[in-house]
Wavefront OBJ file of the C-alpha trace (Angstrom):
o trace
v -7.415 -7.595 -9.925
v -7.146 -8.315 -13.645
v -4.302 -6.623 -15.532
v -5.547 -5.150 -18.816
v -4.232 -3.620 -22.027
v -4.550 -0.054 -20.748
v -2.287 -0.990 -17.819
v 0.196 -2.522 -20.250
v 0.304 0.649 -22.340
v 0.756 2.799 -19.234
v 3.612 0.625 -17.964
v 5.333 0.645 -21.350
v 4.961 4.420 -21.702
v 6.677 4.857 -18.333
v 9.633 2.861 -19.623
v 9.723 5.007 -22.778
v 10.099 8.104 -20.601
v 13.001 6.476 -18.812
v 15.136 5.433 -21.788
v 15.362 5.102 -25.569
v 17.450 1.906 -25.366
v 15.842 -0.211 -28.097
v 17.032 -3.570 -26.780
v 15.719 -2.819 -23.301
v 12.361 -1.593 -24.612
v 12.097 -4.628 -26.873
v 12.446 -6.969 -23.889
v 9.900 -4.951 -21.896
v 7.447 -5.136 -24.797
v 7.985 -8.881 -25.129
v 7.185 -9.378 -21.439
v 3.987 -7.355 -21.802
v 2.918 -8.977 -25.069
v 3.470 -12.514 -23.779
v 2.243 -12.023 -20.221
v 0.176 -14.783 -18.591
v -3.503 -13.980 -18.307
v -3.467 -13.997 -14.502
v -0.318 -11.923 -13.940
v -0.513 -8.835 -11.725
v 1.074 -5.428 -12.085
v 3.508 -5.917 -9.146
v 4.752 -9.151 -10.722
v 5.407 -7.350 -13.998
v 7.306 -4.619 -12.157
v 9.464 -7.352 -10.625
v 10.268 -8.650 -14.129
v 10.919 -5.103 -15.371
v 13.357 -4.537 -12.507
v 15.305 -7.655 -13.465
v 15.571 -6.398 -17.054
v 16.593 -2.930 -15.802
v 19.463 -4.418 -13.778
v 20.592 -6.399 -16.830
v 20.923 -3.261 -18.968
v 21.571 -0.432 -16.524
v 22.815 -1.949 -13.283
v 21.309 -1.405 -9.810
v 17.869 0.142 -9.484
v 17.530 3.746 -8.247
v 18.179 4.129 -4.520
v 15.148 5.456 -2.626
v 16.745 5.347 0.832
v 17.041 9.154 1.120
v 13.450 9.678 -0.036
v 12.162 7.007 2.332
v 13.968 8.585 5.276
v 12.753 12.048 4.254
v 9.096 11.021 4.332
v 9.425 8.827 7.395
v 11.007 11.769 9.208
v 8.387 14.200 7.895
v 5.460 12.151 9.161
v 7.260 11.298 12.406
v 7.574 15.047 13.001
v 3.773 15.277 12.630
v 3.013 12.234 14.770
v 2.178 13.881 18.106
v -0.003 16.548 16.498
v -1.879 14.009 14.382
v -2.350 11.668 17.340
v -3.986 14.510 19.281
v -6.251 15.343 16.324
v -7.276 11.710 16.113
v -8.003 11.411 19.819
v -9.947 14.685 19.867
v -12.120 13.640 16.911
v -15.672 12.321 17.149
v -14.608 8.826 16.054
v -10.849 8.302 16.538
v -10.701 4.971 14.711
v -12.507 6.320 11.637
v -10.291 9.408 11.617
v -7.150 7.287 11.926
v -8.232 5.144 8.957
v -8.712 8.248 6.800
v -5.322 9.594 7.908
v -3.482 6.355 7.199
v -5.078 6.381 3.746
v -3.807 9.928 3.150
v -0.325 8.487 3.605
v -0.923 6.387 0.506
v -0.229 9.543 -1.507
v 3.513 9.040 -0.903
v 3.926 6.763 -3.909
v 6.872 7.364 -6.222
v 5.893 4.397 -8.407
v 2.301 5.363 -9.227
v 2.601 9.148 -9.327
v 4.720 11.129 -11.758
v 5.346 13.712 -9.066
v 5.002 13.511 -5.269
v 4.542 16.952 -3.790
v 4.886 17.539 -0.046
v 2.508 20.492 -0.122
v -0.210 18.385 -1.761
v 0.349 15.657 0.825
v -0.041 18.091 3.724
v -3.164 19.651 2.181
v -4.880 16.267 2.186
v -5.019 16.478 5.997
v -7.476 19.381 5.698
v -10.257 16.787 5.458
v -9.922 13.728 7.704
v -13.610 12.891 8.102
v -14.822 9.597 6.691
v -17.378 10.141 3.928
v -21.014 9.111 4.330
v -20.739 6.661 1.426
v -18.035 4.750 3.342
v -20.063 4.295 6.520
v -21.503 0.915 5.573
v -18.039 -0.527 4.960
v -16.772 1.043 8.183
v -19.640 -0.451 10.188
v -18.907 -3.875 8.701
v -15.222 -3.430 9.542
v -16.020 -2.534 13.159
v -18.475 -5.399 13.495
v -15.934 -7.937 12.271
v -13.167 -6.441 14.424
v -15.379 -6.794 17.497
v -15.456 -10.567 16.898
v -11.873 -10.998 15.685
v -8.795 -12.234 17.480
v -6.182 -11.702 14.761
v -5.573 -8.752 12.444
v -3.127 -8.568 9.520
v -2.059 -5.221 8.074
v -0.576 -5.276 4.564
v 1.533 -2.117 4.423
v 2.602 -0.037 1.442
v 4.805 3.057 1.480
v 7.265 4.788 3.777
v 5.838 7.794 5.615
v 2.475 6.089 5.287
v 3.587 3.494 7.843
v 3.773 6.173 10.567
v 0.068 6.822 9.973
v -0.557 3.063 9.966
v 0.942 3.002 13.455
v -1.535 5.649 14.625
v -4.400 3.649 13.134
v -3.281 0.466 14.887
v -3.115 2.336 18.191
v -6.793 3.226 17.853
v -7.715 -0.258 16.674
v -6.146 -1.843 19.761
v -7.750 0.715 22.060
v -11.204 -0.152 20.752
v -10.608 -3.889 20.298
v -7.992 -4.907 22.882
v -8.591 -8.627 22.236
v -7.047 -8.336 18.761
v -3.473 -9.427 18.135
v -1.800 -7.587 15.252
v 0.646 -8.709 12.572
v 2.143 -6.264 10.087
v 3.487 -7.326 6.701
v 6.133 -5.246 4.922
v 8.084 -5.861 1.701
v 10.796 -8.490 1.679
v 13.260 -6.268 -0.183
v 13.812 -2.786 -1.573
v 11.082 -1.786 -4.034
v 10.751 1.916 -4.883
v 9.780 3.751 -1.667
v 7.820 0.828 -0.193
v 8.311 -0.044 3.467
v 10.739 -2.795 4.484
v 11.533 -4.275 7.898
v 14.236 -1.641 8.404
v 11.782 1.178 7.712
v 9.134 -0.306 9.988
v 11.570 -0.559 12.877
v 12.821 2.978 12.205
v 9.344 4.489 12.720
v 8.493 2.289 15.711
v 5.863 0.212 13.951
v 7.001 -2.791 15.995
v 5.319 -1.196 19.022
v 1.958 -1.685 17.274
v 2.304 -5.357 16.308
v 4.543 -8.206 15.194
v 6.310 -7.363 11.920
v 6.932 -9.924 9.192
v 7.953 -9.569 5.546
v 6.194 -10.874 2.455
v 9.406 -12.748 1.677
v 9.951 -11.185 -1.738
v 11.248 -8.024 -3.386
v 7.830 -7.291 -4.816
v 5.530 -4.285 -4.461
v 2.369 -6.175 -3.627
v 0.887 -9.251 -1.991
v 0.942 -12.110 -4.493
v -0.050 -15.165 -2.463
v 1.917 -17.671 -4.562
v 5.102 -15.640 -4.042
v 4.734 -15.199 -0.281
v 7.050 -16.898 2.204
v 5.528 -19.685 4.310
v 5.436 -17.316 7.282
v 3.550 -14.727 5.244
v 1.142 -17.328 3.824
v 0.402 -18.545 7.340
v -0.291 -14.970 8.439
v -2.751 -14.501 5.571
v -4.423 -17.873 6.139
v -4.859 -17.390 9.886
v -5.957 -13.734 10.007
v -9.542 -12.997 11.036
v -9.222 -9.512 9.521
v -6.986 -8.532 6.587
v -6.546 -4.781 6.148
v -4.740 -3.930 2.917
v -3.148 -0.581 2.076
v -2.463 0.885 -1.357
v -3.062 0.211 -5.024
v -0.379 -2.457 -5.459
v -1.776 -4.618 -2.676
v -5.266 -4.230 -4.154
v -4.038 -5.077 -7.663
v -2.256 -8.226 -6.491
v -4.552 -9.476 -3.710
v -8.111 -8.524 -4.689
v -10.023 -11.197 -6.564
v -8.059 -14.005 -4.899
v -11.084 -15.235 -2.960
v -9.987 -13.740 0.359
v -12.204 -11.674 2.613
v -10.327 -8.413 3.061
v -10.740 -4.693 3.592
v -8.824 -2.393 1.230
v -8.090 1.294 1.535
v -6.103 3.442 -0.895
v -6.067 6.675 -2.876
v -7.029 6.395 -6.556
v -3.884 7.648 -8.252
v -3.778 6.150 -11.740
v -6.328 6.011 -14.570
v -7.158 2.359 -13.909
v -8.398 3.114 -10.395
v -9.927 6.479 -11.280
v -11.996 4.835 -14.025
v -12.800 1.663 -12.103
v -14.267 3.573 -9.167
v -15.430 6.571 -11.235
v -13.918 9.183 -8.911
v -11.494 12.114 -9.213
v -7.787 11.542 -8.749
v -6.652 11.149 -5.108
v -10.106 10.136 -3.917
v -9.824 7.749 -0.991
v -11.588 4.390 -1.139
v -12.630 1.917 1.555
v -13.586 -1.415 -0.011
v -14.686 -4.754 1.434
v -14.261 -7.872 -0.658
l 1 2 3 4 5 6 7 8 9 10 11 12 13 14 15 16 17 18 19 20 21 22 23 24 25 26 27 28 29 30 31 32 33 34 35 36 37 38 39 40 41 42 43 44 45 46 47 48 49 50 51 52 53 54 55 56 57 58 59 60 61 62 63 64 65 66 67 68 69 70 71 72 73 74 75 76 77 78 79 80 81 82 83 84 85 86 87 88 89 90 91 92 93 94 95 96 97 98 99 100 101 102 103 104 105 106 107 108 109 110 111 112 113 114 115 116 117 118 119 120 121 122 123 124 125 126 127 128 129 130 131 132 133 134 135 136 137 138 139 140 141 142 143 144 145 146 147 148 149 150 151 152 153 154 155 156 157 158 159 160 161 162 163 164 165 166 167 168 169 170 171 172 173 174 175 176 177 178 179 180 181 182 183 184 185 186 187 188 189 190 191 192 193 194 195 196 197 198 199 200 201 202 203 204 205 206 207 208 209 210 211 212 213 214 215 216 217 218 219 220 221 222 223 224 225 226 227 228 229 230 231 232 233 234 235 236 237 238 239 240 241 242 243 244 245 246 247 248 249 250 251 252 253 254 255 256 257 258 259 260 261 262 263 264 265 266 267 268 269 270 271 272 273 274 275 276 277 278 279
């Protein structure tokens, strides 16, 4: 997905809110002004983080926040699983629920509110305008042998686990791989987080091999590249994975909440609208 000037302004404005250090802001601006044409937002965040550590030391620690939201959604797991299984179409419901988890994003949202997150579960029915994509997804899953899930945030990964349970119930021939971040990035899920919530029970977990909040193919480890290259179905969660992986010539399904102006305007929907996209 092409990075544009409005994204650059938004990213710079976020840094302005963080500090008035002129030298730091000057380096950030230089990175943005001289960015390669094909760079993605997650790659720029990686560069920003390196500059942050140069001026201010270690990045903020999100371990408490990640545990808080993992524990919150784990406490809901049994209730949500029952709601999914009692629904008219458990797989569709589980996809909507795992997309709701995409709200837990401390990088894209100025404020993450637990009450707002919980209210999103009031509507877990897939919209009519998503049915065509869902039918295509089911058709391709019925013929697939391998499935790769590109994960995003903590808390969200508990809901991903519920979705994978339903996927494997409906398509037991599918073998599942799950890709998490290769290092700490905001509140994104790492191997440690995935094991903490029991995601390993739903598939084989690998990392993308980098401390980057997205799936940039050129930066993936060989193991991660092989997983991408060999997957019959790629199911990508969140804005950062869409920003870094869409437009790369891969057939993939994407689901996310539209949280920032770029996505709201691109898809012409209100904030926090869920999307299901096939590319």
